[in-house]
Structures are given as C-alpha cells and as structure tokens.
N, C-alpha and C positions, 0 to 999 in steps of 0.2 A: 313693445309693451313690457312693462314691469309692474307686477302687483305685489311683490314680496313685502315691501314695507307696510303696505296697507293691511296685510293679513296678520300682522303681529298680534293684534288684540282681538282677533276673531273669537267669539264665544263658542263653546262646544255645540250647544243646540241653537244654531244660527238661524234656522228657518223661522218663518213668521210665528210669533207667539211661542217660541221654543218648541215647535212641532217636531216630535221625536221621529216619526216615520219619514217626514219630508227631509229632515236633516240627514238621515241615513241614506235616503234615496239619492240626494244630490252628491253626497260623499261617495257613494258607490259609483255613480256616473263619472265623477271626476277620476276615480280610481282606474277606470278602463280607458279614459281618454288618451293618455300619453302614448301608450303602445298601440292603441287603436289608430291614432293619427299617423304613427310611423308606418303601420300596415297600409293605410290608405295611400300614403306617399309612395311606398314601394310598389303598390299595385298599379298606380297610374304611371309612375316613372318607367316601369318596365316597357311600356308601349310608346314612350316619348319619341323614339326615332321612327315610329310608324305613322306619326301624325303629319299629314301634308298640308293641312289648313293652317295658315299663319296665325289667324285669330285664335284658334283652339290651342295652338302652341303657346301663345301669350297667356291664355287663361290657365293652362297647365302650370306654367311658371309661377303665376300668382297663387294657384291652389297649393303648390308645394311650399311656397314661402309662408302662407297663412297657416297651413297645418303644422308646419315645424314650430312656429311660435306658439300655437295652441298647446302642443305637446309639452313644450318647455314650461309654460306658465302653469299648466295643470300639475306638472311635477312639483313645482314650488308650492302650489295649493295643497297637493297631497302630502307634502312634508309637514305642513302646518296641521292638516287634519289628522295625520298619524300621531303627531304630538298630543293632540286632543283626545286620542283614544280610538279613532276610527281605523279599521284595518286597510287603509288605502295602499300602503306599500306592499302588503301581501297580495292585494288585488292586482297591482301592477305586475308582480312576478308571475302570477297565474295567467294573466292576460298575455304577457309576453311569450310565455311557454306555449300557450294554446294557439296563438296566432302564428308563432314560428313553426309549429307542427303543421298547421293548415297550409302555410305557404309552401312547404315541402311536399305535401301529399296531394294537392290538387293543382289544376292547370292555372296559368296566369290569367286566362280569360275568366275562370271561375272566381278567382280572387278579385278581379276587377268587378265582376257582377256583384259580389258581396259588398265591395266598397260602394258601388252605386246605390245598392239597397240601403245600406246603413247611412249613407249621406242623405237619403230621403227621410229616414227617421230623424236625423239631427236637424234637418231643415224644417220638418214639421213641428218639432218642439221649439225650435228657434223662433218660428213664426208666432207660436203661442206666447213666448216670452216678450216679443217685441209688440204684440198686439194688445195683450191683456194686462192691465195694471195689477189685477188680482194675482196674476202669475208672478209678477215681480215682488209683490207683497209677500207671497208665499215663500219665495226664495229667502226673504228676510233681511239679514244683516247687509248694510250698504256695501261692504267689502265683497260679499258674495254676489250681490246684484251686479256690481261693476264687472266682475269676471264673466258671469254668465250672459249679460247683455252684450258685452264686447264679442264674446264667442258666438253668440246668436247672430249678430250682425254679419260677421265674416262667413259663417256657415251659409247664411242666406245669400251672400254675394256670390259664392262659388257652388251653389247647390246643384247646378247642372253639369259641372265639369266632368266628373267621373262618369256620369251617364252618357255624355256626348262622346267621351273617349271610347267607352264600351261600344256604342253604336258605330263609331268611326272605324274601329278595328274589326268589325264583323261579328260582334257578340249577338247571339241568337235571342229571339223573343222567348223561346221555351226556357232557356237557362235563366234569363232575367226574371221571369215570373216565378219559376220554381225556387230560385234563390230567395226571393222576397218571402215566399211561403215558409221556407226553411228558417229564415231570420226571425219571422214572427213567432215561431215556436222556440228556437234555440236562444236568441238574444233576450227576448222578454222573459222566458223561463229561467235563463241563467241569471238575469238581473234580479228576479224575484227571489231566487235561492240565495243569492249574494246578500241582498238586503235583509232577508230573514236571518241568515247566519250572523250578520253583524249585530242585529238587534238582540238576538239570543245572548250574545256575549256582552251586552250593555246592561249594567245594573239598573239604569233608569227605566228600562222596559218593565221591570218588575215592581216599580213603585206604583202603589195603588192608584188607579185611574189614569195613569200617564198614557199607556198604550191605547186604552179605550177612547180617550179624548182625541188622540191623534188620528186613529183610524176612522173616527166619526167624521172627521173633516174631509175625507176622501170624496164624499158626495159632492162637495163644492169645489173640488180640485179641478182647475181649468185644463190640466194636462191629461186627465182621465175622463174624457167625454166621448160621446158617440161621434161628434163632429171630427174630433182629432183622429179617431180610429178610421173613419171614412176617408179622411185625408191620407192616412198611411196606406190604406188598401187601394186607393185610387191608382197607386203605382202599377197594379196589375191590369189596368185598362189597356186595351190593345194599342191605342194611339197616344198613350201617356207621354208627356214630357214634363220635367220639373218646372219649367217656366209657364206651364198652364196655370199655376197658382201665381198670379202676378203680384210681386211684392215691391215693385219699383218705387212707388211713393213712400211705402213704409221704410225702405232702406235710405231714401233721401232724407227723410225726417230724422232717422236715427244717426246718420252720418253727421248731420248738422248738430244734433243734440250732443253727441259724444266728442266730435272732433272739429266742430265749427269754430268760429272766432272765440266764443265763450264755452267751448266744449268741456263737458264734465270730466273727460278722461285725458285731456291734453297734458296734464301733469304726470301721466303714466307713460307717456311716449319717451322712448329712448332715442335721443337725437345724436347721430354720429357726427364727429368733427369733420 
C-alpha cells in the first residue's frame, strides 16, 4: 500500500466539519502507531520458534507483514501531519523511547500480554469504523478515511493472532486481565494527556467557540459510547476470545469494497514486478 501521494493536499483540520478535537485525536493515534506496531511485531516474533501449530505460524507471518506496512504508512501520514502543525514526530520519539524502556524492563510474556490487550483496543475501534458510516464521516477527509478504513480492515483480520500466541506459549489469565486493566488506565490516560497537550499548543483551540463546538459533538461520537466500552471490557471475561465478536461478513464486505474488481483502493496497491 502507498498513501503518500493522496495525502499531499490533506487539510489541517481534516475531521468532519473541521472538528478540532477529532482531528487532534486521530493525529495523536497516528503518532503512536508506527513504533507501537513495531513493538507488537517484536513481542510476537520473540515467540515465533515456540509455535508448533502450522496455522498459527502462518497467521503470525501475516500479522508481521501487515503490521510492518501499517507502521510504514503511518510514518508517511505523520510526516504530513507534522508539516500541518501536529506534534506527530515528537509523539513518535516519545513512544519509541517508552516502549523501548518497557521491552527491557519487563518479561517477553508481559510484553506479549500488552500487545494482545492493545490489539483488542484497535480491533474494537476498527469494528466501529467499518460498521458505522457516522464514524467514517467523523474521520472526515477522504484521504484519512482511506488510511483508517484500510488499517481497520487489516486489524480486524488479525485481531486474534497476538491473543492466540499468548495462550499458545502459556500466558496466564491473571496477567492477561491485569494487563488490560493497566492498559485502560495508562493508554487511555496517556492519550488524553497527549491530545490535551497538542490542543493547548494549537492556536485554533483559543478561537472563540471552536473548542466548545468540537467538544459538544462528543455526545454523538460513535467511538465514545457505552457499547464500545463494554466491548473493550469484555476482554476480561474468563472465557473471552477475540473471535467471539464475529466480523466475518463485515470483513468480506470491506475486502470487496476496497480490493474487489472495482475496489476503491486498488490504485494504492504497490505491485512488484
């Protein structure tokens, strides 16, 4: 995939109706993706030689390939967002340093547990994007919708891989659940601070009515609903598995829509000779 050319004319406040808060939220998420994806790949790859199931081995190979491309394309997007005034490159540096420190300080099993938990977060929000037209309208500019819909499709395709590897290599239920509780506080809290900091440094935040109008829309935001939160917290159910939320038909629909005979993203595919 290559989205670089399509992002050249991306406007600064790209979210629906120039939504200030949502533009910063999506930019902040993109900022953490490249090094976050690399962390996911390292966490899963560490156990690659311990996997005895041929099907899971195949899925891990696909997971690594998809995550690598996600990281590459979000770096391209982050370059464009940085040029527009978002602190995405700073976020990349902070994320890289923080995850590098974690990788050294905790066990490989703990890092894999964190990967599985965060993959559930991304899969939850991916399902919202693919299911609700209002979510795609909120993302706004077609260029951004293309990136996030493509990313959402692939996150949904491999949503169970890190979880299955974690269970396969003997990860405990106690660590799995504790890690999700930790993530709910640290990741969401960190993202909130990151978004707030970016908005404080944005002059548009202080334009009369801009922030108030943007925050007022949160009540209708499909990403911030009780149903989404219940979906996230379902991870702590004793017999939980990511595939309990069946998205098979949804994925088939979007594969055809994006990459079928008349797929909307076929022109973004890089075809090797």
